[in-house]
C-alpha positions as CSV (number, residue, x, y, z in Angstrom):
1,M,-29.7,-20.2,51.2
2,K,-30.4,-16.7,50.5
3,A,-26.6,-16.0,50.7
4,N,-26.1,-18.4,47.9
5,K,-28.8,-16.8,45.7
6,L,-27.4,-13.4,46.4
7,E,-23.8,-14.7,45.4
8,F,-25.3,-16.2,42.3
9,F,-27.0,-12.9,41.2
10,V,-23.8,-10.9,41.8
11,G,-21.7,-13.4,40.0
12,L,-24.0,-13.4,36.9
13,F,-24.2,-9.4,37.1
14,V,-20.3,-9.3,37.1
15,L,-20.2,-11.7,34.1
16,L,-22.8,-9.8,32.2
17,G,-20.9,-6.6,32.7
18,L,-17.4,-8.1,31.6
19,A,-19.1,-9.5,28.5
20,A,-20.5,-6.1,27.7
21,V,-17.0,-4.6,28.2
22,A,-15.4,-7.1,26.2
23,W,-18.0,-6.7,23.2
24,L,-17.6,-3.0,23.4
25,T,-13.7,-3.3,23.3
26,V,-14.0,-5.5,20.3
27,K,-16.4,-3.2,18.4
28,V,-14.5,0.1,19.4
29,G,-11.1,-1.7,18.3
30,A,-12.6,-2.7,14.9
31,G,-14.2,0.7,14.3
32,S,-17.7,-0.6,13.7
33,L,-19.5,1.7,16.0
34,L,-20.1,4.2,13.2
35,G,-23.6,4.0,13.6
36,G,-25.3,2.0,10.6
37,P,-24.5,0.9,6.9
38,T,-21.3,2.1,5.5
39,Y,-19.8,2.2,1.9
40,V,-16.2,1.7,0.5
41,I,-14.3,4.6,-1.4
42,E,-10.6,4.8,-2.3
43,G,-7.9,7.5,-2.6
44,R,-4.5,7.3,-4.2
45,F,-1.7,8.8,-2.4
46,A,2.0,9.3,-3.3
47,N,3.0,8.8,0.5
48,A,0.8,7.1,3.0
49,G,3.5,6.9,5.7
50,G,2.3,6.6,9.2
51,L,-1.4,5.8,8.2
52,N,-2.7,2.6,9.5
53,V,-5.7,0.3,9.1
54,G,-8.3,1.5,11.7
55,S,-7.3,5.2,11.3
56,S,-10.1,7.8,11.4
57,V,-11.7,9.3,8.3
58,V,-12.8,12.9,9.2
59,V,-15.0,15.6,7.7
60,A,-15.0,19.0,9.4
61,G,-13.4,17.4,12.5
62,V,-16.1,14.7,12.8
63,T,-15.2,11.0,12.4
64,V,-17.2,9.6,9.6
65,G,-15.3,6.5,8.7
66,R,-12.2,4.1,9.2
67,V,-9.4,3.2,6.8
68,E,-10.0,-0.3,5.8
69,A,-7.0,-1.3,3.9
70,I,-3.7,0.2,2.6
71,R,-2.0,-1.3,-0.4
72,M,0.6,-0.4,-3.1
73,E,-0.2,-0.2,-6.6
74,P,2.6,-1.8,-8.6
75,T,2.0,0.0,-11.7
76,D,3.0,3.4,-10.3
77,Y,4.1,2.6,-7.0
78,S,1.5,5.0,-5.2
79,A,-0.5,3.8,-2.1
80,V,-4.1,3.1,-2.5
81,V,-6.1,3.6,0.7
82,T,-9.4,2.1,1.0
83,M,-11.8,3.8,3.4
84,R,-15.2,2.8,4.9
85,V,-17.6,5.8,5.4
86,M,-21.1,6.4,6.5
87,E,-23.7,5.7,4.0
88,G,-25.6,8.8,4.6
89,L,-22.6,10.9,3.7
90,K,-22.9,12.1,0.2
91,L,-19.3,13.1,-1.0
92,P,-19.2,15.2,-4.2
93,T,-16.7,13.9,-6.8
94,D,-14.5,16.8,-6.4
95,T,-13.9,16.0,-2.9
96,M,-10.2,16.2,-1.5
97,A,-8.6,13.5,0.7
98,S,-5.4,14.6,2.8
99,I,-3.5,12.6,5.4
100,K,-3.2,14.8,8.3
101,T,-1.4,14.3,11.9
102,T,-3.1,14.8,15.2
103,G,-1.2,17.3,17.0
104,L,2.7,17.6,16.3
105,I,3.7,13.9,16.4
106,G,0.4,12.1,16.8
107,D,-1.6,9.6,14.9
108,K,-2.4,10.0,11.3
109,F,-5.9,10.2,9.9
110,V,-7.5,10.9,6.5
111,A,-9.4,14.5,6.4
112,L,-12.0,14.7,3.5
113,A,-12.7,18.2,2.3
114,P,-16.1,18.0,0.2
115,G,-16.1,20.1,-2.9
116,A,-19.0,21.8,-4.6
117,D,-19.7,19.5,-7.4
118,E,-23.4,18.4,-7.9
119,T,-22.5,14.6,-8.7
120,Y,-21.4,12.3,-5.8
121,L,-19.0,9.4,-5.4
122,W,-20.6,5.9,-5.6
123,A,-19.2,2.9,-3.5
124,G,-15.9,1.6,-5.0
125,E,-15.1,5.0,-6.7
126,Q,-11.8,6.8,-6.2
127,I,-11.0,10.4,-4.9
128,T,-8.8,12.0,-7.7
129,M,-7.4,14.9,-5.6
130,T,-5.2,13.8,-2.9
131,E,-2.6,15.4,-0.7
132,S,-0.1,13.0,0.8
133,S,1.3,12.8,4.4
134,V,4.0,15.3,5.5
135,D,7.4,13.5,6.3
136,I,8.2,15.3,9.7
137,E,11.7,13.6,9.7
138,S,12.9,15.2,6.4
139,L,11.5,18.6,7.5
140,I,13.5,18.4,10.7
141,G,16.6,17.5,8.9
142,K,16.2,20.5,6.6
143,M,15.7,22.6,9.3
144,A,18.8,21.2,11.4
145,F,21.1,20.8,8.4
146,G,20.1,23.5,6.2
147,S,19.0,23.2,2.6
148,V,21.0,21.8,-0.1
149,N,21.2,24.8,-2.1
150,K,23.6,27.4,-0.2
151,S,24.5,29.7,-3.3
152,S,21.3,31.6,-2.4
153,D,23.0,32.8,1.0
154,N,25.8,34.6,-1.2
155,S,23.8,36.6,-3.1
156,E,25.5,40.0,-2.5
157,T,26.5,42.0,-5.7
158,E,29.6,43.4,-6.5
159,T,28.9,46.7,-4.9
160,G,28.3,44.9,-1.6
161,K,24.7,45.4,-1.5
162,S,22.0,42.6,-1.3
163,P,19.3,42.6,-4.1
164,P,16.0,43.9,-3.4
């Protein structure tokens, strides 16, 4: 009888542990462990290549939010990124948003650089100063195959000397 009771409690403990791990996995995957209430802001980028829903939003190296949605604006063909950031974070209206890469070829994230304005962004407002994602493939292509303009390499004058 004692062994059955012990087996029951061990089984219950294991089930509770598995349920806790499953709950934590879902919360981390959804990016909802930010700690408290959040609000939504947007940024308009010319190129949001490589950025995904769920990517981090970072201020000074600290994760303060997640990318909630990415859509294309049909009027000017730009990418509008919807970000959910912590409610306690007051971002000035002259905040700059840029898409950065973790390491050389790592994941993309949105880095926010707060400005010095004394007015703050409200929920639903849009960050006006943005810097798009760097296209690594085109940079490597330019390095490997050279630039299109080759005339600058032949810039010697008739005297055989290069210009200063």
